[in-house]
N, C-alpha and C positions, 0 to 999 in steps of 0.2 A: 484542521490546519494548523501547521507550526510557522512561525515566523521567524526564521532563523538568524538573527546578527550579530552571530559569534562566531563564522568562518574569519580563521586568519588569513585565510587563500583570498580574500578579496579585500585590497586596497580600499579602505574608508570602512567598511559595513561595521566594524566592531564600534566605532565610532558612531554608530545606533542605539546603541547598548543604554548612554546616558538619558536618564528618564525623560528630559524636557524635547530630550530628539525621537525619543523612543515610541512615545503617546501620539504622534500625529502619524507615525506609520498604522499602530494598531487600530485608532479611531477610523483610518481609511478601510484598513484588511475590514476590518467588522462590518461597516458599511458595506462594501463591496459583496464580503459574505449572505448579507441579510439580503440584499438587493438581487442577487444569483438565484439564491434557493429560498425558493418557497415553502412554506408548510412545516420547516421545521430548521433547528436552530445549529448551525456547522459549529461544533466547541475549537475554539480555537486558545493555543498555546504560543509561548514565545520561546526559543531556545537562547541560555545564556552561556556567556565563554567563564572559565575557573579563576580567569586573569583579572578579573573586577574586584575592584575594592570591597572590604564588607560593606560601608558606608553606602556603595552602587548596587548591590546586591539585595539589600532591606530598601533601595528607593525602587530596584524592578520589583520585589514582591508589593511593595504597597501600589505601585501603579497597577499591576495585575490586580488587584485586589478591589483598587477604584474603579477601573474599565469591566471589571466584573468578565476577566477572565478566566479561563478552564483550569488552566496551569502552567506550570513551568517545565522543563527539561533543563537537568542541571545533571551535567555540563557539556560543552562541547571540547573539543582540543584547545591542547596548551599550547602556547609560544614561548612559555618558560624552558630552559634547559638545565635547571637546576637539579642536582641529587642524581644526573646522569654516570653511568657508569664509565661510559665510552670517554676516549682522550679529548679534550677540546679540541684539538686537529680536526678530529672525523666529525663530529659534532659541525663545526663549521661547515666543515667541507658541503654536508648533507644540505647545507643552506636554512630559509627561513620557511613558515609554515606550520601546518599544527603538527603537534606530537600529540598520539593518543595512546593508551593500553596504561599499565602499572605506573608510570611516572607522575599521572594526574590524578590516580587513585585517593591520596589524602585531600588535599584540594577540593575534588567534588566532592567529597564524603561532607569536607566542610563546608561545603558551598549547601550542600542538602540540610543540613544540622540549621542553618543559619534563616533557611526558607522555610522550614517547618517552624522552625524559633517564631519566625518573624508572623506567618499566617496562619498560624495552626492547623486547621483541616479544611480550610476555604478554598484552598487551589488542589488540585491533582499534581503529584509533583512525581515526573519522571527522571528516575536517577540514570545518570550516564558515566562514564570514566570511568577506567581503570578496571570493571568488573570480569574478571577472568576463572573465578571458582561459585562454587555453592555458596560457601562463607562468605565472599565480597558480595555475592547478592544480598546473602541472609541479613551480614550487616547496614545495606541501604533500606530494608525491608522494615530495621529494627527501628532506624535511624529516621524513619518516616515517609521512606518511600512509597508512594500508592503504587508505581509501575517500575519496573527495571528495562533499561535500554540497553543494548551492548552492540557493537560493531570490531572491534577490533579482538577480542576476546572470541569473537564467533569466526574471525577469519584465519587465527591462529589454531583455534580449535577443532576446526573442521565440522562438516556437518551432523556430527554428532552432539556438539556442543550444546546446541542445546536439552537436546534430552537430558546428556548428565547434568546440567543445572537443576531442571524440574527434579530428576532421581534426588538429588543431593538436599533440595530444599524441602521435598517430600519427605527423606528420612529426617529431617532436623525437627519437622512438624510434627512426627509418628512419634517421636522418641521423648520431644518434649523440648529439646536444647533451645537457650536462650541464646 
């Protein structure tokens, strides 16, 4: 089960990423899962935004460890428009909302590295954000990702995109590239 408090398209939702506001939500979800499913523990993860300040990323990692969460997905889409090649007027005309793909690649990787440094191997970390190529996926794995998740890369890469990612990763492993 993933608690996604990182969507920029739901007014006020991202406010729940503050550790003091997130904790009661996660505690309630854990209790509901435990009550609904007997005989096994359902894994619980939280998905965060790349737009969190570093101190807030640390606070979410600490909270996940405190509550015994299984992992964190880093990251969802960004509201930042920094570094876009499109003219500002075109960007403004497109409206608000989450931006995915290459524009958030660097920050998503920073958040992943920060989470791994903070939590060590005590959490599953699922890397998302700007992953388009086998090199992107490999970089996430080398930075501490347990798993890699992609959406935009798949949408634009087509139905054979996962095969290309897999083949590229397998080639890296076979040839011992770091």
